[in-house]
C-alpha positions, 0 to 999 in steps of 0.5 A: 494484388498478386502473390508475385508482389511479395518478392518485389523490392519494396514489398519483401517481408523479412521473415527469417533471422538472417534478414532481421539481423541484416536490418538491425546491422544497417539500422545500427549504422544510423542510416535514415533509409535503413532505419525506416526500412527496419521499422517497416519490417518490424511493423510488417512482422507484427501485422503478420502475426496479428492477421494470422491470429485473427484468421485462425480464430475466425476461419479455421474449420479443421475439415478443409485444412491442408498443407497447400491451403495453409501455405496459401493463407500464410502467403496472403497474410504476408502480402496483407502485412506488407501492404498495411505497414509503413503508413504515415503516422503508423507504428513504423514511425514510432519504431523508427524514432525509437531506433534513432534514439538508440543508435544516437546513444540517447535515452527516450524522452521522459514523460513529464510528471506533474509534481505532487502537492505536499501532504497537508499536516494532519490536525489530531486535536479538535479545532475548538479547545477542550476544557482540561483539568489540573489532574489531566495536565499533571498525568500527561506531564508525569508520563510524557517522558516514558511515552516519548521513549516508547514512541521513538521505538514503536512509532505509536504517537505518544499522545495516543498512548497517553490519552488511552492511559488517561481514559483507562485509569481516570487520569491516574485516579483509578489505577489497577492495584495489587492485593495489599494496595501496591501499584501494578503499573498497568495503565492500559487495562491489559488482561493477563491471559494464559500466555502471560508469565509475569505478575498478576493483579486480580480486581473487579472490573466492569464488562459489557455483556450484550451491551449491558454493564456487569461487574466481573473479577478479572486478572490483569498484567502487572509490571515493574514500572510505568515504562514497562506498561507503555512498552507492553501496550506498544508491542500488543498494538504493533506486533499482533495480528488482531490490532494490525489494522488499528496500528496503520491508522495513526494518522487519524484519531477516529480511525485509530480508536475505531480500529481498536474497538473493531478489534475488541480492545474493550467491550464498551460499545461507546469505547471509540468515542470516549477514547477519541475525546481523551486522545484529542484532549491529550494532544491539546495538552501536549501542545500547550506544554511544549 
């Protein structure tokens, strides 16, 4: 090959904006020959830049650079780019097909996507029925309406909340009470920290310190109704960073309870396992009562 071939009719490179615009105009007229030539020129320009980048990365020393040498290298890049373009099955064929679709006013064919299988329904409760008591069934039925209302607003499953409330209160037998015996309506054992401005119930509770149980006196939040207790619990789980991971695990009983334990909801090292059993039992009761 010689440099003179660059100027021959079939080997010219459209290296300026005027030539490219002419090619675009001809291709827009839906002429097969013009489309083929435009595609070849676009491929040539791409190849020219690729060769130029490779040359600069591997051959440029900085000591022998000169304007004449740069011009000669650029001419050689153009010549190589032209002769490497337009090969059957190459990039120019793909560009030509795209140009034909555009000039015909058609959209490129969409790649067929395999339909995703519908997700299988998640079964929260164990496959083997768990023996329940009358007290557990009455607790779930008594607080079911309040839990359902809070589920609608917060997204937390009512069965999860009812199960945890049942576990924390021994299914209603050991609810936290105010001084004098009045109910605190606190079903979840939520303590009254420094930011709590409502009523407080001060009681003796069991806490685990270094894995060992100890009796301590603690302050717990008090509410005006059981529904307030459900709503405060839902706010705690869904609106605080501490329980953000647990709140995203409501598709799995084990995932949710493990998330609560990791976040430090309770100090009992077996809390997640105990709570999982209570929630699974509640979900079983909910299905039976439906």
